[in-house]
Structures are given as structure tokens and as C-alpha cells.
VOGU-3710 file (C-alpha; in Angstrom, 3 decimals, decimal comma):
1> mnsplrilii> 175,077/47,223/75,084  175,415/50,528/76,860  172,841/51,662/79,412  171,225/54,503/77,389  170,532/52,182/74,454  169,144/49,485/76,759  166,784/52,011/78,386  165,642/53,247/74,963  164,848/49,713/73,805  162,918/48,976/77,008
11> lmlcfvfmfy> 160,885/52,159/76,624  160,080/51,334/72,991  158,961/47,823/73,937  156,747/49,211/76,722  155,180/51,672/74,291  154,483/48,932/71,743  152,949/46,734/74,452  150,752/49,543/75,782  149,643/50,504/72,268  148,792/46,916/71,406
21> scrteetefi> 146,926/46,418/74,702  144,867/49,573/74,216  144,003/48,715/70,622  143,096/45,171/71,694  140,783/46,551/74,391  139,284/48,947/71,859  138,695/46,056/69,463  137,012/44,079/72,224  134,613/46,990/72,768  133,769/47,370/69,100
31> eapedetlta> 133,294/43,612/68,655  131,181/43,157/71,802  127,873/41,314/71,243  125,147/43,634/70,022  122,811/42,610/72,848  125,382/43,858/75,372  126,069/47,195/73,641  123,884/50,133/74,628  123,311/52,941/72,136  122,020/56,453/72,734
41> nsvvanliqr> 118,247/57,007/72,450  117,514/53,311/71,913  114,314/51,748/73,222  116,109/49,930/76,015  118,091/53,040/76,998  114,826/54,948/77,354  113,288/52,159/79,433  116,321/52,036/81,731  116,157/55,785/82,259  112,417/55,730/83,006
51> tamndgskdn> 112,916/52,938/85,539  115,712/54,870/87,251  113,676/58,110/87,540  113,013/59,614/90,952  109,546/58,459/92,046  107,766/61,567/93,242  104,756/59,710/94,646  106,606/57,966/97,472  106,293/60,975/99,802  102,816/62,174/98,794
61> ildfancfti> 101,812/62,196/102,444  104,041/65,285/102,711  103,647/67,215/99,475  100,696/65,860/97,404  102,983/65,938/94,358  103,808/63,077/91,974  106,633/64,777/90,075  109,050/65,540/92,910  110,145/64,444/96,361  111,248/66,566/99,283
71> klpinvnvng> 114,963/66,157/99,927  115,690/64,591/103,291  116,436/65,144/106,103  113,839/67,742/107,055  112,140/68,900/110,245  108,347/69,140/110,413  105,620/69,712/112,960  102,760/67,207/112,780  99,672/68,043/114,809  101,835/69,865/117,341
81> sdisinsied> 104,645/67,283/117,514  108,117/68,187/116,233  109,756/65,315/114,357  112,776/64,804/112,123  112,317/62,876/108,892  115,652/61,363/107,920  114,507/58,647/105,518  111,472/57,485/103,562  110,827/54,951/106,333  110,276/57,840/108,767
91> lsiveflfdd> 107,143/58,831/106,841  105,391/56,122/108,847  105,781/58,420/111,869  103,811/61,130/110,067  101,102/58,605/109,207  101,056/57,339/112,795  100,415/60,864/114,081  97,818/61,558/111,387  95,970/58,337/112,215  96,026/58,900/115,968
101> ddddldilnf> 92,633/60,574/115,749  90,458/60,483/112,642  88,194/63,183/114,028  90,781/65,956/114,067  92,184/68,189/111,326  95,695/67,031/110,451  98,190/69,890/110,237  101,730/69,536/108,901  104,113/72,493/108,979  107,503/72,456/107,239
111> qfplaivfsd> 110,660/74,125/108,399  111,780/76,202/105,407  113,851/76,490/103,306  113,832/72,987/101,875  114,905/71,387/98,598  112,724/69,398/96,221  114,048/66,761/93,804  112,291/66,324/90,454  111,926/63,090/88,479  115,139/63,856/86,548
121> ftettvhtsn> 116,991/64,463/89,848  117,340/68,210/89,298  116,773/70,222/92,461  115,375/73,584/93,460  115,059/75,340/96,805  111,632/76,286/98,156  111,291/79,010/100,781  107,552/79,076/101,577  104,412/76,937/101,647  103,070/78,878/98,677
131> glianantcn> 106,224/78,027/96,743  105,776/74,337/97,549  102,136/74,423/96,435  103,078/76,238/93,217  105,563/73,500/92,330  103,044/70,771/93,211  100,535/72,362/90,850  102,913/71,697/87,930  102,673/67,914/88,480  100,137/65,530/87,001
141> genesdtdie> 97,139/64,890/89,226  96,174/61,716/91,046  96,547/58,488/89,049  97,309/60,303/85,797  99,748/58,696/83,375  103,367/59,697/83,902  106,795/58,809/82,546  108,456/56,951/85,393  108,283/53,156/85,717  107,782/52,133/89,341
151> cldfqypida> 106,977/48,419/89,164  110,566/47,193/89,159  113,874/48,400/90,550  117,511/47,846/89,714  119,894/46,167/92,130  123,190/47,977/92,434  126,029/48,253/91,719  125,841/48,049/87,921  129,188/48,143/86,111  129,626/49,588/82,631
161> svfnttteli> 132,426/50,540/80,237  132,339/53,387/77,735  134,518/53,716/74,636  134,340/57,070/72,863  135,001/56,595/69,147  136,108/60,216/68,751  138,594/60,515/71,604  139,410/56,766/71,647  139,281/56,902/75,446  137,890/54,090/77,570
171> erislnndkq> 136,141/54,731/80,896  134,951/52,178/83,411  132,035/53,184/85,632  130,325/51,649/88,660  126,758/52,882/89,152  125,453/52,679/92,715  121,982/54,237/92,697  119,122/55,437/90,494  120,468/58,968/90,203  123,843/57,793/88,898
181> lyefikgvdq> 122,197/55,402/86,430  119,744/58,048/85,188  122,486/60,623/84,623  124,738/58,017/82,997  122,074/57,064/80,430  121,293/60,738/79,859  124,964/61,408/79,081  125,393/58,652/76,473  125,832/60,160/72,983  126,191/58,839/69,430
191> ndvvnirfpi> 129,986/58,581/69,727  129,848/56,268/72,751  130,055/52,494/72,668  128,615/51,364/76,012  128,940/47,849/77,361  127,016/46,846/80,483  128,544/44,046/82,496  125,938/41,295/82,737  124,330/39,634/84,548  122,490/42,338/86,465
201> kvvlsdgtsk> 119,440/41,946/88,712  116,100/43,705/88,956  113,520/43,423/91,734  109,907/43,005/90,622  106,907/44,517/92,388  106,194/41,248/94,232  109,683/41,354/95,749  111,214/38,604/93,619  114,670/39,128/92,131  115,245/38,410/88,433
211> sinnlnelqn> 118,649/37,919/86,811  119,147/39,615/83,432  121,825/38,391/81,004  121,686/40,919/78,155  119,951/44,065/76,900  117,271/42,139/75,002  116,253/40,381/78,206  116,321/43,688/80,063  114,084/45,395/77,504  111,590/42,518/77,541
221> tiqnhsddcd> 111,547/42,375/81,342  110,855/46,089/81,759  108,158/46,058/79,075  106,497/42,941/80,491  106,454/44,135/84,110  106,069/47,922/83,836  102,329/47,710/84,585  102,436/44,933/87,176  101,692/47,175/90,145  99,596/50,046/91,410
231> edddydyndd> 102,036/52,959/91,204  100,133/54,586/94,072  100,113/57,976/92,364  97,322/59,212/94,599  97,123/61,181/97,823  95,434/58,531/99,974  98,269/57,398/102,216  95,987/54,814/103,839  95,021/52,825/100,745  98,030/50,508/100,684
241> dcdqctkeel> 98,806/50,059/104,353  98,559/46,275/104,334  99,977/45,359/100,933  102,667/43,276/102,647  100,658/42,081/105,658  100,329/38,361/106,373  97,981/36,555/108,719  101,031/34,893/110,307  102,463/38,310/111,184  99,135/39,349/112,699
251> etlltqcgnw> 98,722/36,092/114,642  102,227/36,339/116,072  101,728/39,964/117,062  98,357/39,447/118,755  99,367/36,312/120,674  102,878/37,308/121,743  101,850/40,756/122,954  99,422/40,831/125,856  97,074/43,293/127,491  95,741/44,979/124,382
261> yvdklerndq> 93,220/47,745/124,961  90,633/49,361/122,704  92,037/52,621/121,413  89,320/53,331/118,832  85,827/51,861/118,457  83,106/52,868/116,008  79,962/50,979/115,021  77,552/52,243/112,384  79,593/55,433/112,312  78,926/56,051/116,015
271> nydnvyqgyr> 81,744/56,598/118,512  82,074/53,990/121,282  85,684/54,643/122,300  84,868/54,600/126,028  82,608/51,534/126,136  85,479/49,172/126,942  87,665/51,622/128,826  89,814/49,763/131,373  89,414/46,427/129,581  92,472/44,377/128,676
281> fnfyqdgtvg> 92,352/41,853/125,824  94,569/38,796/125,370  94,569/36,713/122,186  95,595/33,064/122,497  97,058/30,629/119,993  94,179/28,192/120,505  91,803/30,699/118,912  90,294/32,082/122,103  90,351/35,691/123,236  89,868/36,922/126,774
291> aywgansayg> 88,767/40,315/128,091  89,584/41,330/131,657  88,381/44,318/133,671  88,440/44,616/137,444  87,453/41,233/138,856  85,480/40,361/135,739  86,301/38,459/132,570  84,685/37,360/129,337  85,800/34,998/126,593  85,262/34,630/122,884
301> twiatgtgnn> 86,952/33,249/119,777  88,977/34,724/116,933  90,488/33,558/113,640  92,476/35,300/110,900  92,345/34,334/107,214  93,554/35,811/103,930  96,575/37,882/102,990  97,621/41,442/102,185  94,756/43,924/102,132  92,244/41,060/102,335
311> itveidfqdl> 92,964/39,650/105,782  89,728/38,962/107,672  89,737/38,783/111,476  86,550/37,115/112,692  85,852/37,922/116,350  82,935/36,253/118,179  82,356/37,836/121,583  78,779/37,414/122,817  79,360/39,342/126,048  81,113/42,206/124,212
321> pycennwilh> 78,939/42,719/121,117  80,689/45,863/119,900  83,834/43,754/119,326  82,004/41,160/117,256  82,446/41,409/113,501  84,175/39,974/110,461  86,798/42,687/110,549  89,226/43,525/107,741  92,810/44,248/108,791  93,436/47,810/107,688
331> eiqsysgetk> 96,879/48,483/109,124  99,542/47,523/111,642  101,528/50,455/113,020  104,449/50,623/115,438  106,091/53,761/116,762  107,837/54,755/119,975  106,995/51,545/121,835  103,340/51,529/120,786  101,739/49,086/118,364  98,281/49,542/116,860
341> vdlrvggidr> 96,211/46,929/115,034  93,507/48,692/113,039  90,450/46,654/111,987  87,660/48,091/109,825  84,524/47,200/107,900  83,434/49,586/105,183  83,570/53,175/106,308  81,338/52,860/109,358  82,809/50,154/111,647  86,238/50,358/113,240
351> lryegncn> 88,072/48,576/116,064  91,654/49,520/116,867  93,651/47,677/119,511  96,740/49,254/121,018  99,534/47,602/122,976  102,858/48,587/124,459  105,019/46,252/122,429  106,767/46,124/119,055
//
């Protein structure tokens, strides 16, 4: 057999093999189980898209707007301090500076221009404070019903394959974040056969991870857990400060860090910040607490019970009566080498300890 004929036969065999392979792959797509095949505008597709939406409430401390977030990084001035916000976690710095003194007027100034990102991940540039306020006024108000589902999150990556019945082309896609997933679902049309590679995982509002094996399970999981949490669509940045607090965390912090001092003290809505000026407080694992000032000392007892936003810290201190109370742990803050433990009762009693440790 001469060389040209041999080459022709090889090419024909390769073509037949490729054609057969492609048609086999196409058949596999078409015959995929129904509970693994996503169709445009289906109930589960809508639920996936709503779960992947950009949550505008997560930076309400900055913009008082539930329908968009400010694109990071940005530079701001908070009560006279210039800071850079590079991630959502950096918003705790803003809160730390706001909380430093409850008696002052908190002022936050943006460095314009800045970009805002809406729930569908579209963006626009804002050049002034008035422009930012105008956009915020288009959002729903505090705790009003909105479209996004915030009580569970997808774990990425999520792999999918798309077969277009018109072009007969197959595309494999790896989705790595909410924006990619949202835009992917948005782009699915009636000619697409979409297979998601299961299992995938979602994280529930209590932090547990759940494995999902098909679209039916995914639809049921989203529907069953979409209202499990407080979506925090309000402007009170202080109302959820201890959602994840534990008494063990508090006990470890108070006992391993020494020489706490009273940074803020109010009783019956009266200011007593200076009453224990120069005092140093040490909390011990045996349930005792000591106060030391000059050559003097006094001792009392303490105990922590509960969890989350319901942790009670009972302090008995006969010689220091302004410290005595069944305090509720309001917040634990750490920033720039300073840690603050904020204890409150109602809106009239407050005791905040500060220490130079993290």
C-alpha cells in the first residue's frame, strides 16, 4: 500500500472515531438523568440564581443599602482616621472606630469615585455622596422582603457541562464564585441541556456543610432552609455582634490576657468612665477576679454561661459595686493590638474592658 493511500485511510478512521465519540458524548448528555439536567427558567434554576445573588446587606455599615455593595478596595475616613477597606472582614475596623465612643457623632467620608455592585452583579460608578444616597434610595428599606436568599451558600468550584441542541457544541465549565454561577444560570436558554456534576456542597446558616446529590435534593434544600436565618437586612450593625460567640472563647480571652482596664462604664445611663481609672483587672480560671490599683487590691467572683447573643457574665464585686451585675456579652472586638470585651444590660448599663492583647 502506497503512503498517500495509507494516510487517507488513517485520516478517515480518525474522522469516524471522532464523529462516533462526539455523538456518543451528545447521547450521554441527552440521556442524562432528569434530576441532573437543569433547564432554563425552572424552579430550581431560579432558586440557584437567587442564592448566588450579591448580598447587598453585608456592608450596610457603609452604605445603608440592601440592594448593592460597594466594590472593594476603597479608602475612607472614619471619625478622622484614614483606613483602607480591602475585604468584607475589614468592616470590623469601621465598627471598632464607630464603637470607640458612643457619645460622639460618627462620620464616614468616602474617597470618590467608587463603584457599586448590584444584586445581579451589574456595576455603576458613583462620583458623589449625593449619587450614593440616590442609589440607596432605590433599594428596599430595612427588613423588607427581597429576592436574594442569604441563609445558605454554595461551596465552589461547581462543574457543569452544556450541550446546545442547535449548534451541537459541548462546553465544560467550572464555576468558582457566586458571580460566575449567577451569570451562568442567567445565560441558560431553551436550547441548552445543562448537566451539573454532583455531588456539590452547600453551607447552611449554622455553618454545617450539606452534600447534595441531584437537582431535586438541591431544590428541597434551598426551599427548606431559605428562611432559617435573620438576613440582617437592617442598618443596626451592632445587633448581631455575638452571633458566633461562645462562653469558652470569652473565658479563654479573659483568663489568658491580663491587666484589663475599664474603658467604658455606665450605670443607670450615667457615665462613670473615670471611677476605676488606674485599676487593672485580672480574671482567673478558678472563677475569681482581682482588681489592683496602687498598693491596693480587691477580689470578687465571675462566671460565664450561655452562648451566642445570650452569654451572661455574672460579676460579684462587693468592694467595686459599679462592676457588679449580671452582664450580657454584647461584643468582642480586636483591632491593632487592642481587644475590647463589651458587656451590657438593657440600654442603661454598660461595662467595657480593654486589654492590649489579641
